[in-house]
Structure formats: C-alpha cells, structure tokens
C-alpha positions in Angstrom: -141.5 -69.7 0.0 -141.1 -73.2 1.3 -142.6 -73.8 4.8 -139.2 -76.3 5.3 -136.5 -73.5 4.3 -135.3 -71.3 7.0 -133.2 -69.6 4.1 -133.8 -69.3 0.3 -131.0 -67.5 -1.7 -131.3 -66.9 -5.6 -128.5 -65.3 -8.2 -127.3 -63.6 -5.5 -124.1 -61.1 -6.5 -122.1 -58.6 -4.7 -119.3 -56.2 -6.6 -116.8 -54.3 -5.4 -115.4 -51.2 -7.3 -111.5 -51.2 -7.1 -108.7 -48.7 -8.1 -107.1 -49.5 -11.3 -104.5 -47.1 -10.3 -102.9 -44.7 -8.0 -101.8 -41.1 -8.6 -98.3 -40.6 -6.6 -97.9 -37.1 -7.5 -99.8 -33.7 -7.6 -98.6 -33.9 -11.2 -100.3 -37.3 -12.3 -103.3 -36.7 -10.6 -103.6 -33.1 -12.6 -102.6 -34.8 -16.0 -105.1 -37.5 -14.9 -107.6 -34.7 -14.3 -106.9 -33.0 -17.4 -107.5 -36.8 -19.4 -111.0 -36.3 -18.0 -111.0 -38.6 -15.1 -109.4 -38.8 -11.3 -109.2 -42.7 -11.4 -110.4 -45.5 -13.3 -111.6 -48.6 -11.5 -111.8 -52.3 -12.3 -114.8 -54.6 -10.7 -114.3 -57.3 -8.7 -117.2 -59.7 -8.3 -117.0 -61.2 -4.4 -120.3 -63.1 -5.4 -121.9 -64.3 -8.8 -125.3 -65.8 -9.3 -125.2 -67.8 -6.0 -128.0 -70.0 -5.2 -129.0 -72.3 -2.4 -131.6 -73.1 0.3 -131.4 -74.1 4.0 -133.9 -76.2 5.7 -135.0 -75.5 9.2 -132.9 -77.4 11.7 -130.3 -78.1 9.3 -126.4 -77.5 9.8 -125.3 -76.4 6.6 -121.5 -75.9 5.8 -119.8 -73.0 3.6 -116.6 -74.3 2.5 -114.0 -72.8 -0.3 -110.3 -71.4 0.0 -109.6 -67.7 1.2 -111.0 -65.6 -0.7 -113.5 -67.2 -2.2 -116.4 -65.3 -0.8 -117.7 -67.0 2.2 -117.7 -64.3 4.6 -119.1 -61.6 2.3 -121.9 -64.4 2.0 -122.3 -64.4 5.4 -122.4 -60.8 6.0 -124.9 -60.5 3.2 -127.3 -63.2 5.1 -126.7 -61.3 8.2 -127.8 -57.6 7.0 -124.6 -56.4 7.3 -123.5 -55.9 3.3 -126.1 -55.7 0.8 -126.0 -57.6 -2.4 -125.6 -55.7 -5.9 -128.3 -58.4 -7.2 -130.6 -61.4 -6.4 -132.9 -62.4 -3.5 -132.2 -63.4 -0.2 -135.5 -64.5 2.1 -135.0 -65.1 5.4 -137.6 -66.7 7.9 -136.3 -66.5 11.9 -134.4 -64.6 14.2 -130.7 -64.2 13.3 -127.7 -64.3 15.4 -124.8 -63.7 13.4 -121.0 -64.8 15.0 -119.3 -63.0 12.0 -117.7 -60.0 13.4 -118.4 -60.3 17.1 -119.2 -56.9 19.1 -120.3 -55.4 16.0 -122.8 -53.2 17.7 -121.4 -52.3 20.5 -120.3 -48.7 22.1 -116.9 -48.5 23.3 -118.0 -45.5 26.1 -120.6 -48.0 27.6 -119.8 -50.5 30.0 -120.3 -54.1 29.8 -123.4 -54.0 31.5 -125.1 -51.4 29.3 -123.6 -53.4 26.1 -126.0 -56.2 27.1 -129.0 -54.3 27.3 -128.0 -52.3 24.1 -127.7 -55.1 22.2 -130.3 -57.1 23.7 -132.5 -54.2 22.5 -131.1 -54.4 19.0 -132.2 -58.1 18.9 -135.6 -57.6 19.7 -135.7 -58.6 23.7 -137.7 -56.5 26.0 -136.0 -54.8 28.9 -137.7 -57.4 31.3 -136.3 -60.3 29.0 -132.7 -59.1 29.2 -132.7 -58.3 32.9 -134.3 -61.7 33.2 -131.1 -63.0 31.3 -128.3 -61.2 32.3 -126.9 -63.3 35.0 -126.5 -66.1 32.4 -125.1 -64.0 30.1 -122.3 -62.3 32.1 -121.6 -65.3 34.1 -121.0 -67.6 30.6 -118.3 -64.8 29.4 -116.9 -65.1 32.6 -116.9 -61.2 33.0 -118.7 -60.8 36.2 -115.9 -58.5 37.9 -115.6 -56.3 35.0 -119.2 -55.8 34.2 -119.0 -52.2 34.8 -115.8 -51.1 33.0 -116.2 -49.2 29.8 -115.7 -51.8 27.0 -112.7 -49.7 25.3 -110.6 -50.9 28.3 -111.4 -54.6 27.5 -109.2 -57.1 25.5 -110.3 -58.7 22.2 -110.7 -61.5 23.7 -113.2 -60.1 26.3 -115.1 -58.6 23.6 -115.8 -61.7 21.6 -116.6 -63.6 24.9 -119.4 -61.1 25.8 -120.6 -60.7 22.1 -121.2 -64.3 22.0 -122.7 -64.8 25.3 -125.4 -62.0 25.0 -126.0 -63.3 21.3 -126.5 -66.7 22.4 -129.0 -65.5 24.8 -131.5 -63.9 22.3 -132.8 -67.3 21.3 -131.9 -66.9 17.8 -133.7 -69.5 15.1 -130.8 -69.3 12.6 -127.1 -68.9 13.5 -124.2 -67.7 11.3 -120.9 -69.0 12.7 -117.5 -67.8 10.9 -114.5 -68.8 12.7 -114.5 -65.4 14.7 -114.5 -67.4 17.7 -110.7 -68.7 17.4 -110.1 -65.1 19.3 -111.3 -66.5 22.4 -109.2 -68.7 24.7 -109.5 -72.5 24.1 -111.3 -73.4 27.2 -114.0 -70.3 25.9 -114.0 -72.2 22.3 -114.7 -75.5 23.9 -117.8 -73.6 25.8 -119.1 -72.0 22.6 -118.9 -75.3 20.5 -120.6 -76.8 23.6 -123.2 -74.3 23.3 -123.8 -74.4 20.0 -124.4 -78.2 20.1 -127.3 -77.7 22.4 -128.7 -75.6 20.2 -128.1 -77.8 16.8 -129.9 -80.2 19.0 -133.1 -78.0 19.4 -133.6 -77.9 16.0 -131.5 -74.6 15.4 -130.5 -73.6 12.0 -127.0 -73.1 12.0 -124.9 -71.8 8.8 -121.1 -72.9 9.4 -117.8 -71.2 7.6 -114.9 -73.1 8.6 -111.5 -74.1 7.1 -111.5 -77.2 9.4 -112.7 -79.8 7.4 -113.3 -82.3 10.3 -115.3 -79.9 11.9 -117.7 -79.7 8.7 -117.6 -83.1 8.5 -119.1 -83.6 11.8 -121.5 -81.1 12.0 -122.9 -80.4 8.6 -125.3 -82.9 7.0 -124.7 -80.7 3.5 -122.5 -78.3 2.2 -121.7 -75.6 -0.2 -118.3 -75.1 -1.8 -117.4 -71.5 -3.2 -115.0 -70.3 -5.5 -113.6 -67.0 -6.9 -117.5 -66.1 -5.8 -119.1 -69.0 -7.8 -120.6 -72.3 -6.4 -118.8 -75.2 -7.4 -121.0 -77.7 -5.8 -123.8 -78.3 -3.3 -124.5 -81.8 -1.8 -123.7 -84.1 0.8 -120.6 -83.0 3.2 -118.2 -85.9 1.9 -118.6 -85.2 -1.8 -118.3 -81.5 -1.5 -115.1 -81.9 0.7 -113.7 -84.6 -2.0 -114.5 -81.9 -4.7 -112.7 -79.2 -2.3 -109.6 -81.4 -1.6 -109.0 -82.1 -5.5 -109.6 -78.2 -6.1 -107.2 -77.4 -3.7 -105.0 -80.1 -4.9 -105.1 -79.0 -8.5 -104.2 -75.6 -7.7 -101.4 -76.4 -5.5 -100.0 -78.6 -8.6 -100.5 -76.1 -11.2 -98.6 -73.2 -8.8 
C-alpha cells in the first residue's frame, strides 16, 4: 500500500437477494412447496467492480443518482456492511457520519452513551472524561445529559452522535447527508467543524446531492450509477458528466 493512500478499494462488489414473488395465500405457499421451493429470488447488484483510491488529507466526493450505491459504499468503508467481493484497505481511525446514533443504547443516558461510544472508538476512560464537557456543550444538551436516549428526538440524537464522534480525533471522516436531520444552526456548526478538520489534513469522504457543496469541498470525485463507477477525476469534470447523465435520463423518461 502506498504511504500516501488513506483508503484503497479494489473490485468491490455487493449483492442482495430479493424475493422474486410473494405468496399471498396458504394455498399458493403449499403449491410452491410442492413444486420444490418456497420462494424464488433475483439478485440485485448494489455495487459492481468498484475501484478507487483516496489520498491522506484529501476531501473526496462521491456523487450519483438515488439508488446508485453511494450509501452502500460508505457503509462498507465504515464496516457497517460487508462486501461480497473485492478488497478494502483503510489506514487510520474512521468516524462514520452515516447513520448517526448507531451503537447508542436507548435505555442509557446521554452521558452514559458518550462513554460507551468513546470506548467503542478506542478511547480510554480518561480521554473521554477530558473531552466530555466539550462534547455535551457542542451538542447543546447539557440540560439533558442524564436523560435516557429513548426520550430524545431524532435531532437530539444526531447532535449527540456527531458531537461524540467528532471528539474521537478521527483520521478519516465518512460524511453522508444524515446531518440534514439537525436544525440549520447546528448544521452550520457541523460544517464549520468539518472544515476545521479538513484544514488539519484529515481525510474526508463526502456524499452529497448538493453539487455546489461538492464543488466547494472536493478536489476529486467519483461518479456512481447503478452500482458501477462511471468516472473518477477532477470535480468539475465529474460533475459535468453527472449533469449530462441525469439530463439524458430525464429526456428518455
């Protein structure tokens, strides 16, 4: 692996089995069993032979239409999903901002969840204690630190999760558009914090439908469509290809 690479992905694939037909009645189910099978399935290829590299300190964009495989790819990079084929090599601690709050326990308080998540991310108890005040203040949840998470709104969970994850001192950030759940002022705080990490040379992989944001943040981009890589290159070139792609799809429909 090149020392300049933070992430290497080679020939990555992910497939799902989808029931081809649904049996509506007991008779249909028994008839299908009599034929030798309860269900038939078709295979859906979410990612097909995806390869790319991200350099240390790079802010790298992933764009594409809905259903193109962007979120699936991010989840595989984060270790939330497993690939069916290919190679994924990651150098550094990852903070995934994909499904914020995954790993949190609803019956624990906000304070307890901060310590739990920090431990999962490899921090020592002393390190979590030193960062606790900054986490809870950034999340604007000081009044609710002893409240159980099951009583939190989705926006409060997002604020707590982002604030905790960002304090784990990650080397690599995986950012989906999940932050849109929060209010506008908190989104601005998050974007400012991500900008600070970017200026410190952290590696960021950014998935967004906002081409303006991708233009501003990302020097290079990957364009996905139907699970396949269409283009990798400088952001202006890839965005141009993407606009042509969605334009041709709109014209054909």
